[in-house]
PDB file of N, CA, C and O in Angstrom:
ATOM      1  N   MET A   1       0.332  18.209  12.037  1.00  0.00           N
ATOM      2  CA  MET A   1       0.969  17.432  11.245  1.00  0.00           C
ATOM      3  C   MET A   1      -0.171  16.272  10.879  1.00  0.00           C
ATOM      4  O   MET A   1      -1.030  15.991  11.715  1.00  0.00           O
ATOM      5  N   SER A   2      -0.132  15.678   9.705  1.00  0.00           N
ATOM      6  CA  SER A   2      -0.950  14.425   9.924  1.00  0.00           C
ATOM      7  C   SER A   2      -0.014  12.998   9.685  1.00  0.00           C
ATOM      8  O   SER A   2       0.836  12.919   8.798  1.00  0.00           O
ATOM      9  N   ILE A   3      -0.196  12.371  10.230  1.00  0.00           N
ATOM     10  CA  ILE A   3       0.821  11.030   9.796  1.00  0.00           C
ATOM     11  C   ILE A   3       0.071  10.449   8.526  1.00  0.00           C
ATOM     12  O   ILE A   3      -1.136  10.369   8.297  1.00  0.00           O
ATOM     13  N   LYS A   4       1.142  10.080   7.795  1.00  0.00           N
ATOM     14  CA  LYS A   4       0.901   9.321   6.197  1.00  0.00           C
ATOM     15  C   LYS A   4       0.673   7.828   6.527  1.00  0.00           C
ATOM     16  O   LYS A   4       1.243   7.112   7.351  1.00  0.00           O
ATOM     17  N   GLU A   5      -0.386   7.544   5.596  1.00  0.00           N
ATOM     18  CA  GLU A   5       0.117   5.823   5.822  1.00  0.00           C
ATOM     19  C   GLU A   5      -0.566   5.202   4.457  1.00  0.00           C
ATOM     20  O   GLU A   5      -1.325   5.798   3.693  1.00  0.00           O
ATOM     21  N   LYS A   6      -0.177   4.087   4.374  1.00  0.00           N
ATOM     22  CA  LYS A   6      -0.125   3.743   2.734  1.00  0.00           C
ATOM     23  C   LYS A   6      -0.449   2.125   2.949  1.00  0.00           C
ATOM     24  O   LYS A   6      -0.416   1.684   4.098  1.00  0.00           O
ATOM     25  N   ILE A   7      -0.693   1.440   2.082  1.00  0.00           N
ATOM     26  CA  ILE A   7      -1.088   0.029   1.773  1.00  0.00           C
ATOM     27  C   ILE A   7       0.056  -0.750   0.575  1.00  0.00           C
ATOM     28  O   ILE A   7       0.348  -0.435  -0.579  1.00  0.00           O
ATOM     29  N   GLY A   8       0.480  -1.812   1.412  1.00  0.00           N
ATOM     30  CA  GLY A   8       1.626  -2.222   0.363  1.00  0.00           C
ATOM     31  C   GLY A   8       1.470  -4.022   0.487  1.00  0.00           C
ATOM     32  O   GLY A   8       0.771  -4.673   1.264  1.00  0.00           O
ATOM     33  N   ILE A   9       2.300  -4.437  -0.473  1.00  0.00           N
ATOM     34  CA  ILE A   9       2.443  -5.897   0.197  1.00  0.00           C
ATOM     35  C   ILE A   9       4.044  -5.931   0.318  1.00  0.00           C
ATOM     36  O   ILE A   9       4.865  -5.158  -0.176  1.00  0.00           O
ATOM     37  N   VAL A  10       4.275  -7.293   1.290  1.00  0.00           N
ATOM     38  CA  VAL A  10       5.317  -7.570   1.972  1.00  0.00           C
ATOM     39  C   VAL A  10       6.173  -8.415   0.930  1.00  0.00           C
ATOM     40  O   VAL A  10       5.601  -9.437   0.550  1.00  0.00           O
ATOM     41  N   ILE A  11       7.694  -8.133   0.287  1.00  0.00           N
ATOM     42  CA  ILE A  11       8.069  -9.035  -0.541  1.00  0.00           C
ATOM     43  C   ILE A  11       9.645  -9.582  -0.102  1.00  0.00           C
ATOM     44  O   ILE A  11      10.441 -10.329  -0.673  1.00  0.00           O
ATOM     45  N   SER A  12       9.688  -8.858   1.153  1.00  0.00           N
ATOM     46  CA  SER A  12      10.830  -9.667   1.853  1.00  0.00           C
ATOM     47  C   SER A  12      10.966  -9.497   3.496  1.00  0.00           C
ATOM     48  O   SER A  12      10.625  -8.410   3.962  1.00  0.00           O
ATOM     49  N   THR A  13      11.444 -10.512   4.381  1.00  0.00           N
ATOM     50  CA  THR A  13      11.258 -10.677   5.327  1.00  0.00           C
ATOM     51  C   THR A  13      12.602 -11.068   5.713  1.00  0.00           C
ATOM     52  O   THR A  13      12.479 -11.473   6.869  1.00  0.00           O
ATOM     53  N   LYS A  14      14.008 -11.181   5.314  1.00  0.00           N
ATOM     54  CA  LYS A  14      15.248 -11.866   5.730  1.00  0.00           C
ATOM     55  C   LYS A  14      15.911 -10.759   6.855  1.00  0.00           C
ATOM     56  O   LYS A  14      16.962 -11.106   7.395  1.00  0.00           O
ATOM     57  N   MET A  15      15.486  -9.809   7.116  1.00  0.00           N
ATOM     58  CA  MET A  15      16.260  -9.182   8.049  1.00  0.00           C
ATOM     59  C   MET A  15      15.349  -9.395   9.530  1.00  0.00           C
ATOM     60  O   MET A  15      14.238  -9.888   9.721  1.00  0.00           O
ATOM     61  N   GLN A  16      16.391  -8.766  10.498  1.00  0.00           N
ATOM     62  CA  GLN A  16      15.742  -8.427  11.996  1.00  0.00           C
ATOM     63  C   GLN A  16      15.069  -7.352  12.332  1.00  0.00           C
ATOM     64  O   GLN A  16      15.671  -6.309  12.587  1.00  0.00           O
ATOM     65  N   LYS A  17      13.506  -7.449  12.395  1.00  0.00           N
ATOM     66  CA  LYS A  17      12.908  -6.171  13.018  1.00  0.00           C
ATOM     67  C   LYS A  17      12.626  -5.379  11.561  1.00  0.00           C
ATOM     68  O   LYS A  17      11.860  -4.425  11.699  1.00  0.00           O
ATOM     69  N   SER A  18      12.961  -5.533  10.605  1.00  0.00           N
ATOM     70  CA  SER A  18      12.634  -5.093   9.312  1.00  0.00           C
ATOM     71  C   SER A  18      11.755  -6.117   8.360  1.00  0.00           C
ATOM     72  O   SER A  18      11.668  -7.345   8.379  1.00  0.00           O
ATOM     73  N   ILE A  19      11.054  -4.982   7.406  1.00  0.00           N
ATOM     74  CA  ILE A  19      10.928  -5.533   6.061  1.00  0.00           C
ATOM     75  C   ILE A  19      10.902  -4.816   4.649  1.00  0.00           C
ATOM     76  O   ILE A  19      11.234  -3.631   4.609  1.00  0.00           O
ATOM     77  N   VAL A  20      10.586  -5.364   3.677  1.00  0.00           N
ATOM     78  CA  VAL A  20      10.777  -4.613   2.767  1.00  0.00           C
ATOM     79  C   VAL A  20       9.184  -4.376   1.882  1.00  0.00           C
ATOM     80  O   VAL A  20       8.720  -5.466   1.545  1.00  0.00           O
ATOM     81  N   VAL A  21       8.517  -3.459   1.568  1.00  0.00           N
ATOM     82  CA  VAL A  21       7.168  -3.484   1.230  1.00  0.00           C
ATOM     83  C   VAL A  21       7.231  -2.716  -0.258  1.00  0.00           C
ATOM     84  O   VAL A  21       8.064  -1.915  -0.684  1.00  0.00           O
ATOM     85  N   LEU A  22       6.090  -3.240  -0.852  1.00  0.00           N
ATOM     86  CA  LEU A  22       6.006  -2.518  -2.382  1.00  0.00           C
ATOM     87  C   LEU A  22       4.590  -2.047  -2.613  1.00  0.00           C
ATOM     88  O   LEU A  22       3.590  -2.747  -2.767  1.00  0.00           O
ATOM     89  N   ILE A  23       4.688  -0.767  -2.610  1.00  0.00           N
ATOM     90  CA  ILE A  23       3.748   0.081  -2.915  1.00  0.00           C
ATOM     91  C   ILE A  23       3.599   0.339  -4.319  1.00  0.00           C
ATOM     92  O   ILE A  23       4.595   0.632  -4.981  1.00  0.00           O
ATOM     93  N   GLU A  24       2.406   0.259  -4.872  1.00  0.00           N
ATOM     94  CA  GLU A  24       2.183   0.594  -6.518  1.00  0.00           C
ATOM     95  C   GLU A  24       1.402   1.885  -6.547  1.00  0.00           C
ATOM     96  O   GLU A  24       0.490   1.989  -5.728  1.00  0.00           O
ATOM     97  N   ASN A  25       1.622   2.835  -7.338  1.00  0.00           N
ATOM     98  CA  ASN A  25       0.613   4.082  -7.414  1.00  0.00           C
ATOM     99  C   ASN A  25       0.551   3.984  -8.765  1.00  0.00           C
ATOM    100  O   ASN A  25       1.472   3.761  -9.552  1.00  0.00           O
ATOM    101  N   LYS A  26      -1.049   4.237  -9.059  1.00  0.00           N
ATOM    102  CA  LYS A  26      -1.351   4.324 -10.509  1.00  0.00           C
ATOM    103  C   LYS A  26      -1.540   5.507 -10.663  1.00  0.00           C
ATOM    104  O   LYS A  26      -1.920   5.973  -9.589  1.00  0.00           O
ATOM    105  N   TYR A  27      -1.454   6.618 -11.793  1.00  0.00           N
ATOM    106  CA  TYR A  27      -1.659   7.552 -12.639  1.00  0.00           C
ATOM    107  C   TYR A  27      -1.861   7.941 -13.739  1.00  0.00           C
ATOM    108  O   TYR A  27      -1.109   7.423 -14.565  1.00  0.00           O
ATOM    109  N   ARG A  28      -2.661   8.741 -14.185  1.00  0.00           N
ATOM    110  CA  ARG A  28      -2.921   9.264 -15.620  1.00  0.00           C
ATOM    111  C   ARG A  28      -1.965  10.051 -16.262  1.00  0.00           C
ATOM    112  O   ARG A  28      -1.867  11.234 -15.939  1.00  0.00           O
ATOM    113  N   HIS A  29      -1.376   9.660 -16.966  1.00  0.00           N
ATOM    114  CA  HIS A  29      -0.167  10.544 -18.226  1.00  0.00           C
ATOM    115  C   HIS A  29      -0.571  12.107 -18.562  1.00  0.00           C
ATOM    116  O   HIS A  29      -1.282  12.194 -19.562  1.00  0.00           O
ATOM    117  N   PRO A  30      -0.323  13.094 -18.057  1.00  0.00           N
ATOM    118  CA  PRO A  30      -1.069  14.251 -18.636  1.00  0.00           C
ATOM    119  C   PRO A  30      -1.182  14.321 -19.756  1.00  0.00           C
ATOM    120  O   PRO A  30      -2.196  14.983 -19.978  1.00  0.00           O
ATOM    121  N   ILE A  31      -0.597  13.935 -20.889  1.00  0.00           N
ATOM    122  CA  ILE A  31      -0.464  14.376 -22.527  1.00  0.00           C
ATOM    123  C   ILE A  31      -1.227  13.224 -22.817  1.00  0.00           C
ATOM    124  O   ILE A  31      -2.351  13.358 -23.299  1.00  0.00           O
ATOM    125  N   TYR A  32      -0.754  12.105 -22.583  1.00  0.00           N
ATOM    126  CA  TYR A  32      -1.157  10.566 -23.224  1.00  0.00           C
ATOM    127  C   TYR A  32      -2.013   9.910 -22.933  1.00  0.00           C
ATOM    128  O   TYR A  32      -2.313   8.891 -23.555  1.00  0.00           O
ATOM    129  N   SER A  33      -2.806  10.471 -21.589  1.00  0.00           N
ATOM    130  CA  SER A  33      -3.875   9.794 -20.826  1.00  0.00           C
ATOM    131  C   SER A  33      -4.010   8.730 -20.754  1.00  0.00           C
ATOM    132  O   SER A  33      -5.119   8.198 -20.705  1.00  0.00           O
ATOM    133  N   LYS A  34      -2.851   8.081 -20.726  1.00  0.00           N
ATOM    134  CA  LYS A  34      -2.258   6.510 -20.355  1.00  0.00           C
ATOM    135  C   LYS A  34      -2.111   6.306 -19.014  1.00  0.00           C
ATOM    136  O   LYS A  34      -1.290   7.029 -18.451  1.00  0.00           O
ATOM    137  N   THR A  35      -2.859   5.290 -18.193  1.00  0.00           N
ATOM    138  CA  THR A  35      -2.864   4.977 -17.137  1.00  0.00           C
ATOM    139  C   THR A  35      -1.305   4.072 -16.839  1.00  0.00           C
ATOM    140  O   THR A  35      -0.940   3.025 -17.373  1.00  0.00           O
ATOM    141  N   ILE A  36      -0.581   4.925 -15.780  1.00  0.00           N
ATOM    142  CA  ILE A  36       0.713   4.425 -15.655  1.00  0.00           C
ATOM    143  C   ILE A  36       0.817   3.713 -14.108  1.00  0.00           C
ATOM    144  O   ILE A  36       0.037   3.943 -13.184  1.00  0.00           O
ATOM    145  N   LYS A  37       1.980   2.792 -14.070  1.00  0.00           N
ATOM    146  CA  LYS A  37       1.756   2.259 -12.518  1.00  0.00           C
ATOM    147  C   LYS A  37       3.087   2.549 -12.472  1.00  0.00           C
ATOM    148  O   LYS A  37       3.748   2.723 -13.495  1.00  0.00           O
ATOM    149  N   ARG A  38       3.754   2.646 -10.827  1.00  0.00           N
ATOM    150  CA  ARG A  38       4.803   3.446 -10.538  1.00  0.00           C
ATOM    151  C   ARG A  38       4.788   2.518  -9.111  1.00  0.00           C
ATOM    152  O   ARG A  38       3.817   2.339  -8.375  1.00  0.00           O
ATOM    153  N   THR A  39       6.039   2.034  -8.967  1.00  0.00           N
ATOM    154  CA  THR A  39       6.291   0.904  -7.484  1.00  0.00           C
ATOM    155  C   THR A  39       7.634   1.397  -6.917  1.00  0.00           C
ATOM    156  O   THR A  39       8.786   1.547  -7.326  1.00  0.00           O
ATOM    157  N   LYS A  40       6.999   1.562  -5.881  1.00  0.00           N
ATOM    158  CA  LYS A  40       8.448   1.821  -4.725  1.00  0.00           C
ATOM    159  C   LYS A  40       8.433   0.810  -3.354  1.00  0.00           C
ATOM    160  O   LYS A  40       7.543   0.351  -2.637  1.00  0.00           O
ATOM    161  N   LYS A  41       9.645   0.739  -3.384  1.00  0.00           N
ATOM    162  CA  LYS A  41       9.978  -0.332  -2.482  1.00  0.00           C
ATOM    163  C   LYS A  41      10.431   0.730  -0.756  1.00  0.00           C
ATOM    164  O   LYS A  41      11.305   1.575  -0.561  1.00  0.00           O
ATOM    165  N   TYR A  42       9.529   0.237   0.032  1.00  0.00           N
ATOM    166  CA  TYR A  42       9.861   0.831   0.937  1.00  0.00           C
ATOM    167  C   TYR A  42      10.438   0.138   2.607  1.00  0.00           C
ATOM    168  O   TYR A  42       9.650  -0.658   3.119  1.00  0.00           O
ATOM    169  N   LEU A  43      11.637   0.416   3.322  1.00  0.00           N
ATOM    170  CA  LEU A  43      12.097  -0.255   4.314  1.00  0.00           C
ATOM    171  C   LEU A  43      10.950  -0.038   5.650  1.00  0.00           C
ATOM    172  O   LEU A  43      10.645   1.048   6.143  1.00  0.00           O
ATOM    173  N   VAL A  44      10.505  -1.197   5.999  1.00  0.00           N
ATOM    174  CA  VAL A  44       8.953  -0.713   7.128  1.00  0.00           C
ATOM    175  C   VAL A  44      10.011  -1.406   8.886  1.00  0.00           C
ATOM    176  O   VAL A  44      10.725  -2.404   8.791  1.00  0.00           O
ATOM    177  N   HIS A  45       9.895  -0.812   9.943  1.00  0.00           N
ATOM    178  CA  HIS A  45      10.388  -1.530  11.031  1.00  0.00           C
ATOM    179  C   HIS A  45       9.235  -2.539  11.629  1.00  0.00           C
ATOM    180  O   HIS A  45       8.260  -1.978  12.127  1.00  0.00           O
ATOM    181  N   ASP A  46       9.250  -3.599  11.627  1.00  0.00           N
ATOM    182  CA  ASP A  46       8.315  -4.548  12.156  1.00  0.00           C
ATOM    183  C   ASP A  46       9.157  -5.214  13.277  1.00  0.00           C
ATOM    184  O   ASP A  46      10.105  -5.953  13.013  1.00  0.00           O
ATOM    185  N   GLU A  47       8.736  -4.894  14.631  1.00  0.00           N
ATOM    186  CA  GLU A  47       9.175  -5.277  15.457  1.00  0.00           C
ATOM    187  C   GLU A  47       9.059  -6.432  16.042  1.00  0.00           C
ATOM    188  O   GLU A  47      10.066  -6.801  16.646  1.00  0.00           O
ATOM    189  N   ASP A  48       7.859  -7.349  16.064  1.00  0.00           N
ATOM    190  CA  ASP A  48       7.410  -8.371  16.508  1.00  0.00           C
ATOM    191  C   ASP A  48       7.747  -9.475  15.037  1.00  0.00           C
ATOM    192  O   ASP A  48       7.547 -10.674  14.842  1.00  0.00           O
ATOM    193  N   ASN A  49       8.164  -8.700  14.451  1.00  0.00           N
ATOM    194  CA  ASN A  49       8.427  -9.802  13.108  1.00  0.00           C
ATOM    195  C   ASN A  49       7.241 -11.302  12.901  1.00  0.00           C
ATOM    196  O   ASN A  49       7.315 -12.507  13.141  1.00  0.00           O
ATOM    197  N   VAL A  50       6.245 -10.403  12.349  1.00  0.00           N
ATOM    198  CA  VAL A  50       4.527 -10.818  12.413  1.00  0.00           C
ATOM    199  C   VAL A  50       4.503 -11.199  10.965  1.00  0.00           C
ATOM    200  O   VAL A  50       4.137 -12.283  10.511  1.00  0.00           O
ATOM    201  N   CYS A  51       4.913 -10.231  10.349  1.00  0.00           N
ATOM    202  CA  CYS A  51       4.588 -10.458   8.609  1.00  0.00           C
ATOM    203  C   CYS A  51       5.430 -11.740   7.895  1.00  0.00           C
ATOM    204  O   CYS A  51       6.304 -12.375   8.485  1.00  0.00           O
ATOM    205  N   ASN A  52       5.137 -11.909   6.970  1.00  0.00           N
ATOM    206  CA  ASN A  52       5.085 -13.018   6.034  1.00  0.00           C
ATOM    207  C   ASN A  52       5.532 -12.434   4.672  1.00  0.00           C
ATOM    208  O   ASN A  52       4.916 -11.380   4.516  1.00  0.00           O
ATOM    209  N   VAL A  53       6.250 -12.651   3.745  1.00  0.00           N
ATOM    210  CA  VAL A  53       6.308 -12.355   2.272  1.00  0.00           C
ATOM    211  C   VAL A  53       4.213 -12.731   1.838  1.00  0.00           C
ATOM    212  O   VAL A  53       3.383 -13.552   2.228  1.00  0.00           O
ATOM    213  N   GLY A  54       4.220 -11.990   1.219  1.00  0.00           N
ATOM    214  CA  GLY A  54       2.909 -11.919   0.409  1.00  0.00           C
ATOM    215  C   GLY A  54       1.618 -11.220   1.417  1.00  0.00           C
ATOM    216  O   GLY A  54       0.490 -11.182   0.927  1.00  0.00           O
ATOM    217  N   ASP A  55       1.818 -10.743   2.660  1.00  0.00           N
ATOM    218  CA  ASP A  55       1.021 -10.446   3.588  1.00  0.00           C
ATOM    219  C   ASP A  55       0.686  -8.831   3.235  1.00  0.00           C
ATOM    220  O   ASP A  55       1.576  -7.987   3.336  1.00  0.00           O
ATOM    221  N   LYS A  56      -0.454  -8.541   2.882  1.00  0.00           N
ATOM    222  CA  LYS A  56      -0.991  -7.035   2.206  1.00  0.00           C
ATOM    223  C   LYS A  56      -0.808  -6.256   4.139  1.00  0.00           C
ATOM    224  O   LYS A  56      -1.195  -6.844   5.148  1.00  0.00           O
ATOM    225  N   ILE A  57      -0.195  -4.997   4.114  1.00  0.00           N
ATOM    226  CA  ILE A  57      -0.589  -4.185   5.221  1.00  0.00           C
ATOM    227  C   ILE A  57      -0.464  -2.962   4.999  1.00  0.00           C
ATOM    228  O   ILE A  57      -0.242  -2.349   3.955  1.00  0.00           O
ATOM    229  N   ILE A  58      -0.671  -2.522   6.396  1.00  0.00           N
ATOM    230  CA  ILE A  58      -0.668  -0.898   6.269  1.00  0.00           C
ATOM    231  C   ILE A  58       0.270  -0.155   7.765  1.00  0.00           C
ATOM    232  O   ILE A  58       0.147  -0.271   8.984  1.00  0.00           O
ATOM    233  N   ILE A  59       1.398   0.779   6.658  1.00  0.00           N
ATOM    234  CA  ILE A  59       2.277   1.269   7.112  1.00  0.00           C
ATOM    235  C   ILE A  59       1.684   2.573   7.465  1.00  0.00           C
ATOM    236  O   ILE A  59       0.705   3.121   6.958  1.00  0.00           O
ATOM    237  N   LYS A  60       2.712   3.114   8.756  1.00  0.00           N
ATOM    238  CA  LYS A  60       2.400   4.717   9.088  1.00  0.00           C
ATOM    239  C   LYS A  60       3.867   5.471   9.358  1.00  0.00           C
ATOM    240  O   LYS A  60       4.729   4.907  10.033  1.00  0.00           O
ATOM    241  N   GLN A  61       4.061   6.692   8.820  1.00  0.00           N
ATOM    242  CA  GLN A  61       5.252   7.088   8.940  1.00  0.00           C
ATOM    243  C   GLN A  61       6.032   7.437  10.330  1.00  0.00           C
ATOM    244  O   GLN A  61       5.203   7.969  11.069  1.00  0.00           O
ATOM    245  N   THR A  62       7.129   7.360  10.889  1.00  0.00           N
ATOM    246  CA  THR A  62       7.778   7.493  12.136  1.00  0.00           C
ATOM    247  C   THR A  62       8.700   8.621  12.242  1.00  0.00           C
ATOM    248  O   THR A  62       8.643   9.111  11.115  1.00  0.00           O
ATOM    249  N   ARG A  63       9.049   8.921  12.536  1.00  0.00           N
ATOM    250  CA  ARG A  63      10.918   9.622  13.094  1.00  0.00           C
ATOM    251  C   ARG A  63      12.183   8.621  12.318  1.00  0.00           C
ATOM    252  O   ARG A  63      12.108   7.393  12.277  1.00  0.00           O
ATOM    253  N   PRO A  64      12.705   8.988  12.049  1.00  0.00           N
ATOM    254  CA  PRO A  64      13.796   8.187  11.229  1.00  0.00           C
ATOM    255  C   PRO A  64      14.267   7.358  12.335  1.00  0.00           C
ATOM    256  O   PRO A  64      14.623   7.858  13.402  1.00  0.00           O
ATOM    257  N   LEU A  65      14.281   5.710  12.034  1.00  0.00           N
ATOM    258  CA  LEU A  65      15.126   4.531  13.032  1.00  0.00           C
ATOM    259  C   LEU A  65      16.393   4.154  12.170  1.00  0.00           C
ATOM    260  O   LEU A  65      17.376   3.617  12.680  1.00  0.00           O
ATOM    261  N   SER A  66      16.302   4.492  10.739  1.00  0.00           N
ATOM    262  CA  SER A  66      17.652   4.444  10.436  1.00  0.00           C
ATOM    263  C   SER A  66      18.305   5.284   8.823  1.00  0.00           C
ATOM    264  O   SER A  66      17.680   6.270   8.434  1.00  0.00           O
ATOM    265  N   LYS A  67      19.222   4.928   8.216  1.00  0.00           N
ATOM    266  CA  LYS A  67      19.399   5.752   7.437  1.00  0.00           C
ATOM    267  C   LYS A  67      18.181   5.903   5.901  1.00  0.00           C
ATOM    268  O   LYS A  67      17.855   6.839   5.171  1.00  0.00           O
ATOM    269  N   ARG A  68      17.865   4.634   5.969  1.00  0.00           N
ATOM    270  CA  ARG A  68      16.364   4.264   5.181  1.00  0.00           C
ATOM    271  C   ARG A  68      15.326   3.971   5.610  1.00  0.00           C
ATOM    272  O   ARG A  68      14.498   3.835   4.709  1.00  0.00           O
ATOM    273  N   LYS A  69      14.777   3.723   7.023  1.00  0.00           N
ATOM    274  CA  LYS A  69      13.710   3.340   7.453  1.00  0.00           C
ATOM    275  C   LYS A  69      13.218   4.315   8.411  1.00  0.00           C
ATOM    276  O   LYS A  69      13.883   4.581   9.412  1.00  0.00           O
ATOM    277  N   CYS A  70      11.728   5.046   8.096  1.00  0.00           N
ATOM    278  CA  CYS A  70      11.055   5.869   8.293  1.00  0.00           C
ATOM    279  C   CYS A  70       9.745   5.362   8.785  1.00  0.00           C
ATOM    280  O   CYS A  70       8.867   5.935   9.430  1.00  0.00           O
ATOM    281  N   TRP A  71       9.821   4.214   8.348  1.00  0.00           N
ATOM    282  CA  TRP A  71       8.201   3.633   8.457  1.00  0.00           C
ATOM    283  C   TRP A  71       7.853   2.548   9.409  1.00  0.00           C
ATOM    284  O   TRP A  71       8.776   2.024  10.032  1.00  0.00           O
ATOM    285  N   ALA A  72       6.784   2.197   9.575  1.00  0.00           N
ATOM    286  CA  ALA A  72       6.740   1.176  10.823  1.00  0.00           C
ATOM    287  C   ALA A  72       5.242   0.392  10.378  1.00  0.00           C
ATOM    288  O   ALA A  72       4.524   0.952   9.550  1.00  0.00           O
ATOM    289  N   LEU A  73       4.925  -0.616  10.838  1.00  0.00           N
ATOM    290  CA  LEU A  73       4.132  -1.549  10.569  1.00  0.00           C
ATOM    291  C   LEU A  73       2.795  -1.156  11.244  1.00  0.00           C
ATOM    292  O   LEU A  73       2.766  -1.449  12.439  1.00  0.00           O
ATOM    293  N   LYS A  74       1.790  -0.618  10.805  1.00  0.00           N
ATOM    294  CA  LYS A  74       0.270  -0.311  11.518  1.00  0.00           C
ATOM    295  C   LYS A  74      -0.403  -1.618  11.878  1.00  0.00           C
ATOM    296  O   LYS A  74      -0.679  -1.904  13.043  1.00  0.00           O
ATOM    297  N   GLU A  75      -0.639  -2.343  10.924  1.00  0.00           N
ATOM    298  CA  GLU A  75      -1.620  -3.581  10.833  1.00  0.00           C
ATOM    299  C   GLU A  75      -1.074  -4.360   9.902  1.00  0.00           C
ATOM    300  O   GLU A  75      -0.129  -3.994   9.203  1.00  0.00           O
ATOM    301  N   VAL A  76      -1.643  -5.519   9.824  1.00  0.00           N
ATOM    302  CA  VAL A  76      -1.680  -6.657   8.869  1.00  0.00           C
ATOM    303  C   VAL A  76      -3.228  -6.783   8.132  1.00  0.00           C
ATOM    304  O   VAL A  76      -4.170  -7.249   8.772  1.00  0.00           O
ATOM    305  N   VAL A  77      -3.345  -6.430   7.065  1.00  0.00           N
ATOM    306  CA  VAL A  77      -4.660  -6.738   6.865  1.00  0.00           C
ATOM    307  C   VAL A  77      -4.598  -7.844   6.160  1.00  0.00           C
ATOM    308  O   VAL A  77      -5.751  -8.272   6.182  1.00  0.00           O
ATOM    309  N   LYS A  78      -3.761  -8.771   5.371  1.00  0.00           N
ATOM    310  CA  LYS A  78      -4.122 -10.305   4.877  1.00  0.00           C
ATOM    311  C   LYS A  78      -4.873 -10.190   3.734  1.00  0.00           C
ATOM    312  O   LYS A  78      -5.277 -11.199   3.156  1.00  0.00           O
TER     313      LYS A  78
END
């Protein structure tokens, strides 16, 4: 089993030990060949509250920590 990793930007740090990360994916439309941006928000576990809004971070997939949180902070790229 491989561990999935994603790169995103922190958009909220209002919770304790949790952050909200926005991840943007670009793909080409199969018929019209236009590049389309899709964004998705992930709840990420931040044990030491080291992230600030606007930080660029790497997250990794973990076991489910709550109903919506199954990602953890790997490192802050800034």
